[in-house]
ZAGU-790653 format. One record per residue (C-alpha): residue number from 0; residue in three letters; x, y, z. Coordinates in steps of 0.05 Angstrom, whole numbers, plus 5000, padded with zeros to 4 digits. Layout:
<nodes>
{NUM,'ala',{X,Y,Z}}
...
</nodes>
This chain:
<nodes>
{0,'met',{4994,5340,5314}}
{1,'trp',{5029,5306,5372}}
{2,'leu',{4967,5264,5384}}
{3,'thr',{4969,5243,5310}}
{4,'val',{5042,5223,5318}}
{5,'gln',{5025,5182,5380}}
{6,'ile',{4969,5146,5342}}
{7,'ala',{5019,5130,5286}}
{8,'leu',{5072,5107,5335}}
{9,'trp',{5025,5061,5374}}
{10,'gly',{4993,5035,5311}}
{11,'thr',{5060,5019,5279}}
{12,'thr',{5086,4987,5343}}
{13,'leu',{5026,4941,5348}}
{14,'ala',{5030,4927,5273}}
{15,'val',{5102,4904,5279}}
{16,'leu',{5085,4859,5339}}
{17,'phe',{5028,4831,5298}}
{18,'ala',{5068,4824,5233}}
{19,'ile',{5127,4785,5261}}
{20,'pro',{5090,4719,5277}}
{21,'phe',{5042,4726,5219}}
{22,'gly',{5099,4742,5171}}
{23,'leu',{5134,4679,5192}}
{24,'met',{5070,4639,5184}}
{25,'cys',{5061,4666,5113}}
{26,'ala',{5132,4649,5090}}
{27,'arg',{5138,4587,5047}}
{28,'asn',{5206,4567,5075}}
{29,'val',{5188,4567,5149}}
{30,'ser',{5114,4549,5151}}
{31,'pro',{5077,4486,5127}}
{32,'val',{5028,4494,5069}}
{33,'trp',{4966,4480,5112}}
{34,'leu',{4984,4540,5156}}
{35,'gln',{5016,4585,5104}}
{36,'gln',{4958,4588,5054}}
{37,'pro',{4903,4608,5105}}
{38,'met',{4950,4660,5135}}
{39,'arg',{4964,4690,5066}}
{40,'leu',{4889,4694,5052}}
{41,'leu',{4878,4728,5119}}
{42,'met',{4933,4779,5107}}
{43,'asn',{4906,4793,5037}}
{44,'leu',{4838,4806,5068}}
{45,'leu',{4867,4854,5121}}
{46,'arg',{4907,4892,5068}}
{47,'ser',{4849,4898,5020}}
{48,'val',{4799,4927,5070}}
{49,'pro',{4805,5003,5069}}
{50,'asp',{4828,5038,5133}}
{51,'leu',{4762,5075,5136}}
{52,'val',{4722,5011,5141}}
{53,'ile',{4767,4982,5195}}
{54,'gly',{4764,5048,5233}}
{55,'thr',{4688,5047,5229}}
{56,'val',{4687,4977,5259}}
{57,'phe',{4730,4999,5318}}
{58,'ile',{4690,5063,5328}}
{59,'val',{4628,5019,5335}}
{60,'ala',{4666,4974,5383}}
{61,'val',{4702,5024,5428}}
{62,'gly',{4672,5091,5410}}
{63,'leu',{4702,5155,5382}}
{64,'gly',{4774,5173,5399}}
{65,'pro',{4847,5159,5383}}
{66,'phe',{4843,5086,5404}}
{67,'ala',{4800,5069,5344}}
{68,'gly',{4852,5101,5299}}
{69,'val',{4908,5062,5333}}
{70,'met',{4873,4995,5324}}
{71,'ala',{4854,5010,5251}}
{72,'leu',{4927,5028,5235}}
{73,'ala',{4953,4968,5272}}
{74,'leu',{4908,4918,5236}}
{75,'asn',{4917,4945,5166}}
{76,'thr',{4991,4961,5172}}
{77,'gly',{5002,4893,5205}}
{78,'gly',{4974,4860,5143}}
{79,'val',{5020,4900,5098}}
{80,'leu',{5081,4887,5142}}
{81,'ala',{5065,4813,5148}}
{82,'lys',{5068,4809,5072}}
{83,'leu',{5135,4847,5069}}
{84,'phe',{5164,4807,5127}}
{85,'ser',{5144,4741,5094}}
{86,'glu',{5176,4761,5028}}
{87,'ala',{5239,4781,5066}}
{88,'val',{5240,4713,5101}}
{89,'glu',{5229,4678,5034}}
{90,'ala',{5288,4716,5005}}
{91,'ile',{5338,4696,5058}}
{92,'asp',{5396,4651,5043}}
{93,'arg',{5372,4579,5050}}
{94,'gly',{5441,4557,5075}}
{95,'pro',{5491,4555,5137}}
{96,'val',{4951,5128,5466}}
{97,'glu',{4892,5103,5502}}
{98,'met',{4913,5032,5509}}
{99,'arg',{4870,5028,5573}}
{100,'arg',{4809,5023,5527}}
{101,'leu',{4832,4957,5499}}
{102,'pro',{4783,4916,5542}}
{103,'leu',{4725,4952,5507}}
{104,'leu',{4737,4907,5448}}
{105,'phe',{4710,4850,5490}}
{106,'thr',{4661,4885,5537}}
{107,'asn',{4624,4932,5489}}
{108,'ser',{4593,4873,5452}}
{109,'gln',{4522,4901,5440}}
{110,'asn',{4545,4951,5388}}
{111,'met',{4589,4899,5355}}
{112,'arg',{4532,4849,5354}}
{113,'gln',{4486,4898,5319}}
{114,'phe',{4541,4918,5270}}
{115,'gly',{4559,4846,5256}}
{116,'gln',{4488,4823,5243}}
{117,'glu',{4481,4873,5186}}
{118,'phe',{4553,4868,5162}}
{119,'leu',{4550,4792,5155}}
{120,'arg',{4490,4797,5109}}
{121,'pro',{4517,4834,5047}}
{122,'asp',{4466,4864,5000}}
{123,'phe',{4487,4854,4927}}
{124,'thr',{4427,4889,4897}}
{125,'his',{4472,4942,4865}}
{126,'leu',{4529,4895,4848}}
{127,'asp',{4535,4922,4776}}
{128,'leu',{4546,4992,4804}}
{129,'tyr',{4598,4967,4854}}
{130,'val',{4636,4928,4801}}
{131,'ser',{4638,4987,4753}}
{132,'lys',{4662,5034,4808}}
{133,'met',{4715,4984,4829}}
{134,'trp',{4739,4978,4757}}
{135,'leu',{4745,5054,4756}}
{136,'thr',{4785,5050,4820}}
{137,'val',{4832,4997,4790}}
{138,'gln',{4842,5042,4729}}
{139,'ile',{4860,5100,4775}}
{140,'ala',{4911,5055,4810}}
{141,'leu',{4939,5030,4744}}
{142,'trp',{4948,5099,4714}}
{143,'gly',{4975,5128,4779}}
{144,'thr',{5026,5071,4786}}
{145,'phe',{5047,5077,4713}}
{146,'leu',{5060,5152,4719}}
{147,'ala',{5095,5140,4786}}
{148,'val',{5143,5090,4755}}
{149,'leu',{5159,5139,4698}}
{150,'met',{5174,5192,4751}}
{151,'ala',{5212,5145,4798}}
{152,'val',{5263,5119,4746}}
{153,'pro',{5300,5185,4734}}
{154,'phe',{5290,5210,4805}}
{155,'gly',{5313,5144,4834}}
{156,'leu',{5377,5147,4794}}
{157,'ala',{5386,5220,4815}}
{158,'cys',{5380,5200,4888}}
{159,'ala',{5430,5142,4886}}
{160,'arg',{5500,5156,4912}}
{161,'asn',{5534,5114,4860}}
{162,'thr',{5501,5145,4799}}
{163,'ala',{5491,5218,4817}}
{164,'pro',{5538,5273,4842}}
{165,'val',{5528,5299,4913}}
{166,'trp',{5503,5368,4889}}
{167,'leu',{5445,5332,4853}}
{168,'gln',{5434,5273,4900}}
{169,'gln',{5421,5312,4964}}
{170,'pro',{5369,5361,4937}}
{171,'met',{5333,5303,4902}}
{172,'arg',{5331,5263,4967}}
{173,'leu',{5302,5323,5004}}
{174,'leu',{5249,5332,4950}}
{175,'met',{5229,5259,4952}}
{176,'asn',{5226,5260,5028}}
{177,'leu',{5179,5320,5023}}
{178,'leu',{5133,5287,4973}}
{179,'arg',{5130,5222,5013}}
{180,'ser',{5113,5258,5077}}
{181,'ile',{5050,5292,5049}}
{182,'pro',{4989,5247,5058}}
{183,'asp',{4952,5223,4996}}
{184,'leu',{4888,5258,5018}}
{185,'val',{4924,5326,5022}}
{186,'val',{4955,5317,4954}}
{187,'gly',{4888,5294,4927}}
{188,'met',{4853,5357,4953}}
{189,'leu',{4906,5400,4920}}
{190,'phe',{4892,5367,4853}}
{191,'leu',{4817,5371,4865}}
{192,'val',{4825,5447,4869}}
{193,'ala',{4869,5447,4807}}
{194,'val',{4831,5400,4760}}
{195,'gly',{4764,5391,4794}}
{196,'pro',{4730,5328,4822}}
{197,'gly',{4740,5263,4785}}
{198,'pro',{4788,5206,4772}}
{199,'leu',{4844,5251,4745}}
{200,'ala',{4855,5282,4813}}
{201,'gly',{4862,5212,4843}}
{202,'val',{4911,5190,4788}}
{203,'leu',{4955,5251,4799}}
{204,'ala',{4954,5244,4875}}
{205,'ile',{4974,5171,4871}}
{206,'ala',{5027,5185,4818}}
{207,'leu',{5061,5240,4860}}
{208,'asn',{5062,5203,4926}}
{209,'thr',{5078,5134,4897}}
{210,'gly',{5131,5165,4852}}
{211,'ala',{5168,5192,4913}}
{212,'val',{5163,5125,4949}}
{213,'leu',{5187,5086,4889}}
{214,'ala',{5244,5136,4877}}
{215,'lys',{5270,5119,4946}}
{216,'leu',{5264,5044,4935}}
{217,'phe',{5294,5049,4866}}
{218,'ser',{5353,5089,4892}}
{219,'glu',{5367,5039,4947}}
{220,'ala',{5366,4983,4896}}
{221,'val',{5415,5021,4852}}
{222,'glu',{5462,5032,4911}}
{223,'ser',{5463,4957,4926}}
{224,'ile',{5485,4934,4856}}
{225,'glu',{5551,4901,4842}}
{226,'ala',{5604,4948,4813}}
{227,'gly',{5634,4895,4767}}
{228,'pro',{5585,4900,4708}}
{229,'val',{5587,4976,4710}}
{230,'glu',{5662,4977,4709}}
{231,'gly',{5662,4928,4651}}
{232,'val',{5617,4974,4611}}
{233,'arg',{5661,5033,4629}}
{234,'ala',{5723,4996,4606}}
{235,'thr',{5694,4994,4535}}
{236,'gly',{5695,5070,4533}}
{237,'ala',{5621,5079,4547}}
{238,'val',{5594,5146,4571}}
{239,'arg',{5555,5155,4636}}
{240,'leu',{5487,5143,4604}}
{241,'gln',{5510,5079,4571}}
{242,'glu',{5538,5055,4638}}
{243,'ile',{5469,5064,4669}}
{244,'ile',{5432,5031,4611}}
{245,'trp',{5477,4970,4604}}
{246,'gly',{5509,4964,4673}}
{247,'val',{5457,4988,4723}}
{248,'leu',{5387,4976,4694}}
{249,'pro',{5396,4901,4679}}
{250,'gln',{5415,4889,4753}}
{251,'val',{5357,4928,4783}}
{252,'ala',{5301,4915,4733}}
{253,'pro',{5272,4853,4768}}
{254,'leu',{5272,4887,4836}}
{255,'trp',{5243,4951,4807}}
{256,'thr',{5187,4911,4775}}
{257,'ser',{5172,4877,4841}}
{258,'tyr',{5168,4944,4877}}
{259,'gly',{5122,4971,4823}}
{260,'leu',{5075,4912,4828}}
{261,'tyr',{5072,4917,4903}}
{262,'arg',{5055,4991,4899}}
{263,'leu',{5001,4975,4848}}
{264,'glu',{4967,4930,4899}}
{265,'ser',{4975,4984,4952}}
{266,'asn',{4949,5038,4905}}
{267,'ala',{4885,4999,4892}}
{268,'arg',{4868,5010,4965}}
{269,'ser',{4894,5082,4965}}
{270,'ala',{4850,5098,4906}}
{271,'thr',{4790,5073,4946}}
{272,'val',{4807,5122,5003}}
{273,'leu',{4818,5180,4954}}
{274,'gly',{4747,5169,4929}}
{275,'leu',{4723,5196,4997}}
{276,'ile',{4744,5266,4977}}
{277,'gly',{4713,5263,4908}}
{278,'ala',{4771,5234,4869}}
{279,'gly',{4727,5181,4836}}
{280,'gly',{4720,5106,4843}}
{281,'ile',{4686,5062,4893}}
{282,'gly',{4710,5102,4953}}
{283,'gln',{4657,5155,4944}}
{284,'thr',{4602,5102,4941}}
{285,'leu',{4631,5070,5003}}
{286,'phe',{4633,5136,5041}}
{287,'glu',{4561,5152,5023}}
{288,'thr',{4538,5083,5044}}
{289,'ile',{4574,5087,5111}}
{290,'asn',{4543,5155,5125}}
{291,'ser',{4474,5126,5112}}
{292,'phe',{4489,5068,5161}}
{293,'gly',{4476,5017,5105}}
{294,'tyr',{4522,4965,5133}}
{295,'asn',{4492,4911,5087}}
{296,'gln',{4514,4951,5027}}
{297,'val',{4581,4968,5060}}
{298,'ser',{4593,4894,5068}}
{299,'ala',{4579,4881,4994}}
{300,'ile',{4626,4938,4974}}
{301,'val',{4680,4909,5019}}
{302,'val',{4672,4841,4987}}
{303,'val',{4681,4872,4918}}
{304,'ile',{4743,4909,4942}}
{305,'val',{4773,4847,4974}}
{306,'val',{4762,4805,4911}}
{307,'ala',{4792,4858,4866}}
{308,'val',{4854,4870,4910}}
{309,'ser',{4864,4796,4920}}
{310,'leu',{4863,4785,4845}}
{311,'ile',{4915,4840,4836}}
{312,'asp',{4958,4809,4890}}
{313,'phe',{4952,4740,4858}}
{314,'leu',{4972,4766,4790}}
{315,'ser',{5030,4806,4818}}
{316,'gln',{5055,4745,4856}}
{317,'ile',{5055,4705,4791}}
{318,'ile',{5094,4759,4754}}
{319,'arg',{5144,4768,4811}}
{320,'ser',{5156,4693,4815}}
{321,'arg',{5174,4693,4741}}
{322,'leu',{5220,4753,4747}}
{323,'leu',{5258,4739,4812}}
</nodes>
């Protein structure tokens, strides 16, 4: 377990170092268009490629071991953080573990050359199958995110200091922390035992984990609202529920929607990974293709995943720009 924590720490550290410059380059208010647009496309690509595929690339490059996990986490998390960092920069006020193996990335070129020759020639023979499996994966992400939002709204309000009493707020925060700390794969395996293999297990796993994440984000948004509108509603003699409906929700609705859309994009990738344990979608096809060393087919599947996640990201950006 300590080794796993070290992998996470090193991966996150490298991801932050990676995300700071790329986040700045992706921000519209600090980077020119000719640099910003290619950087955004690159970050979309890194976020949309599943961790498993990136890990496989580094295993081919540097061999088995924790270092491959560190680099896979760093690259994927760096893409995610770069997006978050760039959005934070755009939102600012416009006014006044085995790091010694790093050289193997450049010296172990024979394996990478063989891998790259096949990976750069995608085989779209079974494109219809890949598209249908990807659509199933998107449906899993949509249903999981929808159920997560339904779960996060009441729990987010119950976790906020300014809308819930202490005796309710503290247990709810502990419960949400517990649900967030359990990996998606573990939750998915529990639901596989309960309901059997298939998309439903993936939907429930995403809903539970994402619901806890959104509950935390929703509660922080509620705690940062202005007290004036709530006090105005209270002055009319409104009860607690009416204060929340008319004083709290109008202030947090745009931010909540933005969080939900971001998690939808993230869940499209998570649903791919859950397919590896039999939770349906394109992940199972990807896992079987990797095990058979069919890197031409793996490349085609990755292209389908990248296109789908990029479309989701593009649509969510349009919706967020209209709301915020």
